N, C-alpha and C positions, 0 to 999 in steps of 0.2 A: 525146855520148850516153851516156857512162859513168854520169851521175847523173840522167839524163832519166826512167829507169824508177823510180827511188826517189821523185823528185819527184812523179811521177804517182801512185804508191802513196799517198804522204803526202797529197796533194790529194784523192784518192778518199775519204779518211776525214775530212779536216777540213771539207770543204765542207758535209756534212750533219750535223755533230756538234759539240757543244761539247767543249773541250779536256779537261774532266774526265771525259768517257766514253770517252776513247781511251787505250789502253795501247800502248806501243811496246816492241819488243824491246831489251833492254840487253845481254843475254847469249844465246848460243845456239849450237847446232851442228846440222849435219846431216851424216850419214855414209852412205855406201853400201858394200855388200859384194857381190861376185859370186864365187860359189863354183863351181868346175868341178874335175874330176879332174885336170887338168893344171896349173892355177894358180889361186890366189885373189887377187882384186883388191879392195883397200880404199882408200878415201879419206875425209878429214875436211875440213870447211868451217866455220870459226868466224866467218863474215861473214854471218850471217842478219839480214836486214832485214824486219821484220814489224810489223804493228798489229793491234790488235783494237779495234773499236768495239762497246763492251758493250751500248749502247742500241739499236743497230740489228742486233746480232749478226753482224757482218760481220769477216771475217778476211782477211789478205793477207800474202803473202810475196814477197820477191825475192832470190834467191840468185845471186851472182856466180859464174859457172862457172869462171874462172880461179882462184879462191881455194880449189878443191879441192886438198888436199895428199896425194900419194901417197907410199909408201915408196920406190919406184923413179922417178927422174927420166924415164926413157924411157916409162913408163906414163903419167906425168902429160903428156908431150909429145904422145904418140898420142891421149890422151883429148880434149886441147884441140884439136889440129890435124886429126885424121882423123876422129874420131867425133862430138864435140860441136860442133866448128867454132866454138869460143868467140869468135873475132874477128868472125864473121858474126852468131852467136846469143850474146851476152855473158851473158844471164841466163835463169835458170829463174824461174818465178813461179806463184803460186796465188793465186786470190781467189775467195772464197766467203762463204757463210752457215753459221752454227751453227745447227742444227736444234732443239736443246734449249732450253728456257727455263731460265736460270741466274741465281740471284741472286748477282751478283758482290760484293755487300756482305757476304755471308756467307761464312766460312771453311769449306773443305771440299773433298773430292775429287769430281769430276764426270766421269762418262763423256760424251763429246761426239762428235758427228758433224758434219762440215763438207761440204757439197755446194757445188761450184763447178767452176772451170775451171784446169786446171794447162796451163802452156805450157813445153815443153822442146824445144830445137833448132828453134824457130819453129812448132811444131805444138801447137795448143791442142785439148785434150779435156776433156770433162766427167767428173768423178771425184767419188767419194764416199770421205771418209777418216774413220777413228775415232781417238780419242785419248783422253788423260786430262788434265783441267785441274785444277790445285790453286790454290786461293785462299788466300793466307796473308799476313798482316801488310801488307795493301795491295798485295801483288804477285801476279801470275799466273804460273804455271808450266805448260807444256805439253809432253807427250811423245805421240809417235805412232810407229808402225811401220807401213810399208806397202810395196808393190812396184811397181816401174816396169819395163815391157817396152820396151827400146830400139826394137824395130820398131814400137811404137805412135806413135813420135815420129820416124819415119823416119831413125833412126840406123842406117847402114849398117855391118854387120860383115863383112869379107871372109871368103869361106869358108875360106881357107887358115888363119885364126885364130879361125874361129867357135867351135871347141872350147875357146877359152882364156877365153871371155866367156860369162856365164850369160844364158840367154834371159830370166829374170827377176831383177832387181836388188833386193836387199833394202835399204830405206832406213829410217834412224832419224832422228828429229828431237826436239830437246830445247832448249826456249827459255823465257827468263825475260823477262817482262814487267814494267814499272813504268808508274805513271801518266805520261801525256804531260804535259810542262810547256811551255806556251805562254810563249815569251820575252817577249811583250808585257805579260804579267801581272806 
């Protein structure tokens, strides 16, 4: 099951597109920050799997939960075992459509909105996210900042430590895309 989600994501794009219209993430990072008076929690994940189909204005992500790196080992253990249950729900994902018409052949900065479905902890929710795309030298760079509420994804925080984890988690995303190269060509 480890790679089945990624394979699904890949097939989602390739079935309706020619390879020259698909960009894949070659570099990226997603991070989150939980700020409370008692303790701040921050984690980073450099294993972002993503594709953009520019002709159909589709975008998708798969983030392996266990790849989040925390400052403290105990935080990471609790995150994976008690809250996100990463053995049961190994990935977070988003798939959606970019609402703006963008000419990806022209270099520039573009404000973008994506409407789609995010799945975290096995709970799928319709969401709208905004970000900025930069098209430069045949590559696409995406940045976005948004919030996630653990309770929206049935992530249970015990009352005894509820004051240690924010009700709203700040998420930052930064991804670099390159044209997808079909190995058959």
